[in-house]
C-alpha positions as CSV (number, residue, x, y, z in Angstrom):
1,M,150.7,84.4,65.6
2,T,152.7,81.7,68.2
3,L,150.9,78.1,68.6
4,Q,150.7,79.4,72.3
5,W,148.9,82.4,71.1
6,V,146.7,79.7,69.2
7,K,146.1,77.5,72.1
8,V,144.9,80.5,74.9
9,I,142.6,82.2,71.9
10,L,141.0,78.0,71.6
11,F,141.0,78.5,75.6
12,M,139.5,81.0,75.5
13,L,137.1,80.1,72.8
14,F,135.6,76.8,74.8
15,F,135.5,78.8,78.1
16,V,133.0,81.6,76.9
17,L,130.9,78.7,74.6
18,D,130.7,76.1,77.7
19,L,129.1,79.7,79.9
20,C,127.1,79.7,77.0
21,V,126.0,76.4,76.5
22,A,125.6,75.8,80.5
23,F,123.2,78.1,80.8
24,T,121.3,77.3,77.7
25,I,121.1,73.9,79.3
26,N,119.7,74.8,82.8
27,L,117.0,77.2,80.9
28,S,116.3,73.9,78.9
29,A,116.3,71.9,81.9
30,L,113.5,74.4,83.6
31,R,111.2,74.0,80.6
32,S,111.4,70.1,80.8
33,R,110.5,70.0,84.7
34,R,107.8,72.3,83.7
35,K,106.5,70.5,81.1
36,A,107.0,67.3,83.3
37,A,104.9,68.6,86.2
38,L,101.9,68.6,84.1
39,T,102.6,65.5,82.2
40,P,100.7,62.0,84.0
41,P,103.6,59.9,85.3
42,N,104.6,56.9,83.4
43,Q,103.1,53.7,84.0
44,K,106.0,51.4,81.9
45,P,107.9,49.0,84.1
46,P,112.0,50.5,83.3
47,L,114.4,48.6,81.0
48,T,116.7,46.5,83.0
49,L,119.7,44.8,81.2
50,F,120.8,42.3,81.9
51,P,117.3,40.4,83.6
52,S,116.9,37.4,86.4
53,A,115.0,35.9,88.2
54,D,115.3,38.7,90.4
55,S,117.4,41.5,88.9
56,S,118.0,43.8,92.2
57,T,120.9,43.8,94.0
58,Q,121.0,42.0,97.0
59,P,123.3,43.2,100.3
60,G,126.3,41.6,100.7
61,E,126.5,41.4,96.5
62,S,129.5,43.4,94.6
63,I,129.3,46.6,92.0
64,L,132.0,47.3,90.1
65,I,131.9,51.5,89.0
66,F,133.8,52.4,85.7
67,G,134.8,55.6,86.7
68,G,134.4,55.8,90.0
69,T,137.0,58.8,90.5
70,K,135.1,61.3,88.0
71,A,132.9,63.7,89.3
72,L,129.6,62.3,88.7
73,G,131.2,58.7,90.2
74,Q,132.5,59.7,93.3
75,L,128.8,61.5,94.2
76,V,128.1,58.0,93.0
77,T,130.5,56.2,94.8
78,K,130.1,57.8,97.9
79,K,125.8,57.1,97.5
80,L,126.3,54.0,97.1
81,R,129.7,53.8,100.3
82,Q,126.7,55.9,102.5
83,K,124.4,52.5,102.3
84,D,126.5,50.2,103.6
85,R,125.3,47.4,101.3
86,Y,127.3,46.3,98.8
87,C,131.0,45.6,98.1
88,L,132.4,48.2,95.8
89,R,135.2,47.9,93.5
90,V,136.4,50.5,91.3
91,S,138.3,50.6,88.4
92,S,141.2,53.5,87.7
93,R,144.3,53.6,85.3
94,V,146.1,55.0,88.6
95,T,145.0,52.9,91.3
96,G,147.2,54.7,94.0
97,H,145.6,58.2,92.7
98,A,142.2,56.6,92.8
99,E,142.8,55.1,96.2
100,A,144.0,58.6,97.6
101,V,140.8,60.5,96.2
102,L,138.5,57.6,97.6
103,D,140.1,57.7,100.8
104,D,137.8,54.6,102.1
105,D,139.4,51.5,102.8
106,A,136.3,49.3,102.0
107,I,136.3,50.2,98.4
108,E,138.1,47.3,96.1
109,V,141.0,49.0,93.5
110,V,141.8,47.5,90.7
111,E,143.6,48.9,87.7
112,L,141.5,49.1,84.1
113,D,143.4,51.3,81.2
114,F,141.6,51.1,78.1
115,V,144.0,53.5,76.6
116,N,147.4,52.4,77.6
117,G,149.2,49.4,78.9
118,G,148.6,47.2,75.7
119,E,145.8,44.9,74.9
120,F,146.1,41.7,76.6
121,K,146.7,43.6,80.2
122,M,143.7,44.9,79.6
123,K,141.8,42.0,78.9
124,Q,143.1,40.4,81.6
125,N,142.5,43.1,83.9
126,L,139.2,43.5,83.2
127,Q,137.8,40.3,82.8
128,A,139.3,40.4,86.7
129,A,137.5,43.7,87.6
130,V,134.3,42.3,86.0
131,D,134.7,38.8,88.0
132,G,132.0,38.1,90.2
133,V,130.5,41.3,90.5
134,S,126.5,41.1,90.7
135,A,126.1,45.2,89.0
136,V,128.6,47.4,86.2
137,V,127.9,51.2,86.4
138,I,129.2,52.8,83.9
139,I,129.9,56.7,85.0
140,T,132.8,57.3,81.8
141,G,132.4,61.5,81.4
142,T,134.9,62.5,79.2
143,A,135.2,66.4,79.4
144,V,133.8,67.6,77.0
145,F,136.2,70.0,76.1
146,P,139.1,68.1,77.7
147,K,143.2,69.4,76.8
148,Q,144.2,66.3,75.8
149,N,141.9,66.4,73.5
150,L,143.6,69.1,71.4
151,I,146.0,66.4,70.8
152,D,145.1,63.5,70.4
153,D,141.2,63.4,69.2
154,D,140.7,60.1,69.5
155,I,140.0,60.3,73.6
156,P,136.5,60.4,73.4
157,H,136.1,57.3,70.9
158,A,138.4,55.4,73.4
159,I,136.3,55.7,76.3
160,E,133.0,56.5,75.3
161,A,132.6,53.2,72.7
162,E,135.0,51.3,72.7
163,A,135.7,50.9,76.5
164,V,131.9,51.0,77.9
165,E,131.5,48.4,74.5
166,K,134.2,45.7,75.8
167,L,132.7,47.0,79.3
168,A,129.3,45.1,78.0
169,Q,130.7,42.5,76.4
170,A,132.4,41.4,79.5
171,A,129.3,41.6,81.7
172,V,127.6,39.4,79.8
173,Q,130.8,37.0,79.7
174,A,131.1,37.4,83.6
175,G,128.0,35.4,84.1
176,S,127.2,36.6,87.8
177,V,126.2,40.4,86.1
178,K,122.3,41.1,86.7
179,K,122.1,44.9,86.4
180,V,123.6,47.4,84.0
181,V,123.6,51.2,84.4
182,L,125.1,53.4,82.0
183,V,124.9,56.8,82.7
184,S,125.0,58.5,79.6
185,S,124.5,63.0,78.2
186,I,121.3,64.8,77.8
187,G,122.5,66.1,74.9
188,V,123.1,62.8,72.7
189,E,119.4,62.3,71.1
190,R,120.3,65.8,70.6
191,R,123.5,66.2,69.4
192,K,122.7,67.9,65.8
193,S,120.8,70.9,67.2
194,F,121.7,73.8,69.7
195,P,123.8,73.7,71.9
196,F,124.5,70.7,72.2
197,N,126.5,70.3,68.4
198,A,128.8,73.3,70.6
199,L,129.4,70.2,73.0
200,N,130.0,67.4,70.3
201,I,132.7,69.7,68.5
202,F,135.1,66.5,70.0
203,G,132.9,63.8,68.9
204,V,132.5,62.8,72.7
205,L,128.1,63.0,72.2
206,D,128.9,60.3,69.2
207,A,131.0,58.0,70.5
208,T,128.7,58.0,73.7
209,R,125.7,57.4,71.4
210,K,127.5,54.3,70.1
211,G,128.0,53.5,73.9
212,E,124.7,53.3,74.4
213,G,124.8,51.0,71.8
214,S,126.9,48.3,72.2
215,V,125.1,48.1,76.0
216,I,121.5,47.8,74.8
217,P,122.6,45.0,72.5
218,A,124.5,42.9,74.8
219,A,121.3,42.7,77.5
220,S,119.6,40.4,74.8
């Protein structure tokens, strides 16, 4: 059997598995909503990372969005843009691509590549990206079955774990950051149970958990 046929078979298996997982997750979400409807609302105050005298983001302040060109990231970026209250800054590995995707001159696009381009350049760009911002929104969203993972299985760890850790550290060092929002995954705490263990074939959920673990200590 040729390598091409192996890739085709793998793609078909992942596609079918993805459909099964999506169906199971939808059922799980439906059960959770029903259970939540019968549960009294939680009265505990939400956890605030990087608390200050006033941790809320004020009109005119800047927000850095990491992952703003991804599917979910675009929705978050556009939602914040609709409020027309904040100065938005979106980081991207390819600034031209981000500018084309966002198509909004009011959104500042800055270069930030945690995988390629060299450590020295990355540190410079990271420092510039967090400079002066009041909040950081992290929406990594590494695909569960991306094509590049068949070639380089270190991508989830490089983005979900290492990049998030560097962002958290940079946010602390910046001094101006009052709030960090990390968009995680529903399966992080259940990554050893079906169907989430299937989503974790390439270690995406393991890496995401490491990213969570680096954000919380950075806030202390």
